[in-house]
C-alpha positions in Angstrom: 0.0 0.0 0.0 1.4 3.4 -1.0 1.9 6.1 1.6 0.3 9.4 1.0 2.2 12.6 1.5 0.6 15.2 3.7 1.1 18.9 3.3 1.6 21.0 6.3 2.4 24.7 6.7 6.0 25.7 7.2 6.9 25.6 11.0 4.1 23.3 11.9 4.6 21.2 15.0 2.0 18.7 16.0 0.6 19.1 19.5 2.2 16.8 22.0 0.0 13.9 23.0 -0.9 13.9 26.7 1.0 11.3 28.6 -0.9 8.2 29.5 -1.9 7.8 33.1 0.4 5.4 34.9 1.1 4.1 38.4 -0.9 4.1 41.6 -1.2 6.1 44.8 -2.0 4.2 47.9 -3.6 6.2 50.7 -2.5 4.3 53.8 -4.5 5.6 56.7 -7.2 5.0 59.3 -9.7 7.3 57.5 -11.3 8.3 60.7 -11.1 12.1 60.2 -11.6 12.2 56.5 -14.0 14.7 55.0 -14.9 15.5 51.4 -12.3 18.3 51.3 -9.4 15.9 52.2 -10.6 13.2 49.7 -10.8 15.9 47.0 -7.3 17.0 47.9 -6.0 13.5 47.5 -7.8 13.1 44.2 -6.4 16.4 42.9 -2.9 15.1 43.8 -3.6 11.9 41.8 -4.9 14.0 38.9 -1.9 16.4 39.0 0.6 13.5 39.1 -1.4 11.7 36.2 -2.0 8.5 38.2 -4.0 5.7 36.8 -5.4 4.5 40.2 -6.0 5.9 43.6 -6.2 3.1 46.1 -7.8 3.9 49.5 -6.4 1.4 52.0 -8.2 1.6 55.4 -6.3 0.0 58.3 -7.8 -2.6 60.6 -8.2 -1.4 64.2 -5.7 -4.1 65.4 -3.1 -2.6 63.1 -3.9 0.9 64.4 -3.6 -0.2 68.0 -0.2 -1.7 67.3 0.8 1.6 65.7 -0.2 3.5 68.9 -3.7 4.7 67.9 -5.6 3.5 70.9 -9.3 4.4 70.3 -10.0 3.5 66.7 -13.5 2.9 65.4 -14.2 -0.6 64.0 -12.9 -1.2 60.6 -16.3 -1.8 58.9 -17.7 1.5 60.1 -14.7 3.5 58.8 -14.7 1.5 55.5 -18.5 2.1 55.0 -18.2 5.8 55.9 -15.4 6.0 53.3 -17.5 4.4 50.7 -20.3 6.9 51.4 -17.8 9.7 51.2 -16.5 8.4 47.9 -20.0 8.5 46.4 -20.3 12.2 47.2 -17.0 13.1 45.4 -16.6 13.0 41.6 -13.5 10.9 41.0 -10.9 12.1 38.4 -8.7 9.0 38.5 -10.0 5.5 39.0 -10.6 5.4 42.7 -11.2 2.3 44.8 -11.3 1.1 48.3 -9.1 -2.0 48.9 -10.7 -4.0 51.7 -8.1 -6.7 52.0 -7.2 -5.8 55.6 -10.9 -6.1 56.6 -11.0 -9.6 55.2 -7.9 -10.5 57.2 -9.6 -9.3 60.4 -6.3 -8.9 62.3 -3.1 -7.0 62.5 -1.3 -6.6 59.2 2.3 -5.3 59.3 3.1 -2.4 57.0 5.6 -4.6 55.1 2.9 -7.2 54.3 0.4 -4.6 53.2 2.8 -2.8 51.0 3.9 -6.1 49.3 0.2 -7.0 48.7 -0.4 -3.6 47.2 2.7 -3.7 45.1 1.8 -7.1 43.7 -1.8 -6.1 43.0 -1.4 -2.7 41.4 0.9 -1.5 38.6 3.8 0.7 39.3 5.3 3.2 39.8 3.9 3.2 43.4 3.3 6.2 45.6 2.1 6.4 49.2 0.0 9.3 50.5 0.0 9.6 54.3 -0.5 12.2 56.9 2.6 13.4 58.8 1.5 11.4 61.9 1.1 8.2 59.8 4.4 8.9 58.0 6.2 9.1 61.3 4.6 5.8 62.4 5.6 4.2 59.1 9.2 5.5 59.4 9.5 3.8 62.9 9.3 0.3 61.3 12.5 -1.5 60.5 11.4 -2.3 57.0 10.9 1.4 56.2 14.4 1.8 54.7 13.7 -1.0 52.2 10.4 0.5 51.2 11.4 4.1 50.9 13.9 3.0 48.2 11.1 1.4 46.2 8.3 3.9 46.8 7.8 7.6 46.7 5.9 9.2 49.6 3.5 12.2 49.7 3.3 13.5 53.2 0.3 15.7 54.1 1.1 18.1 56.9 -2.5 19.5 57.2 -4.2 18.8 60.5 -1.1 17.1 62.0 -0.7 16.8 65.8 3.1 16.9 65.5 5.5 19.1 63.6 8.6 16.9 64.2 9.9 14.4 61.7 11.1 10.9 62.4 14.9 10.7 61.9 14.5 8.2 59.1 12.1 10.6 57.3 14.8 13.3 57.6 17.4 11.0 56.3 15.4 10.1 53.2 14.0 13.6 52.6 14.8 13.3 48.9 12.3 10.4 48.5 9.2 12.1 49.8 7.3 15.3 49.0 5.5 17.5 51.4 2.0 18.2 50.2 0.7 21.6 51.2 -2.1 23.1 49.2 -2.5 21.5 45.8 -2.8 24.2 43.1 -6.0 24.0 41.1 
């Protein structure tokens, strides 16, 4: 089949095609204090970073207790409230709630949860966490291995502490502080 020559004006440059969405952001949190504004904030971040999936991963109350969060609501209440919250927000990227930890019904170490999420969802992988949760994650021994494989987005809004864990300070080049996301 013969090719046809196209005529274009001098200096014409085709518009660049938008990059295809890739990767996933995991929101690793208890989701107790989440409101519509915070969920929209996370979705705007996923949209700005051109992520294919936004995975909301609520933690089981046993996991939260081991992390030092004493009075956590039951898992099913937080997961159901998150589902209702998600219905009120118009998603930009594909957003889903991963209920694996609820099916396990017990403490799930961060390492196990991250391996599960890395196996299930396509990379590159990013983790969105509040400053308090990021400090708790950094306290684990396996943090150094994971910070080399993942990128972190740390949200400092409504944080009870301003101090950073020493491991977070050491790997400051592997995470990004999320203030206000430009619209």
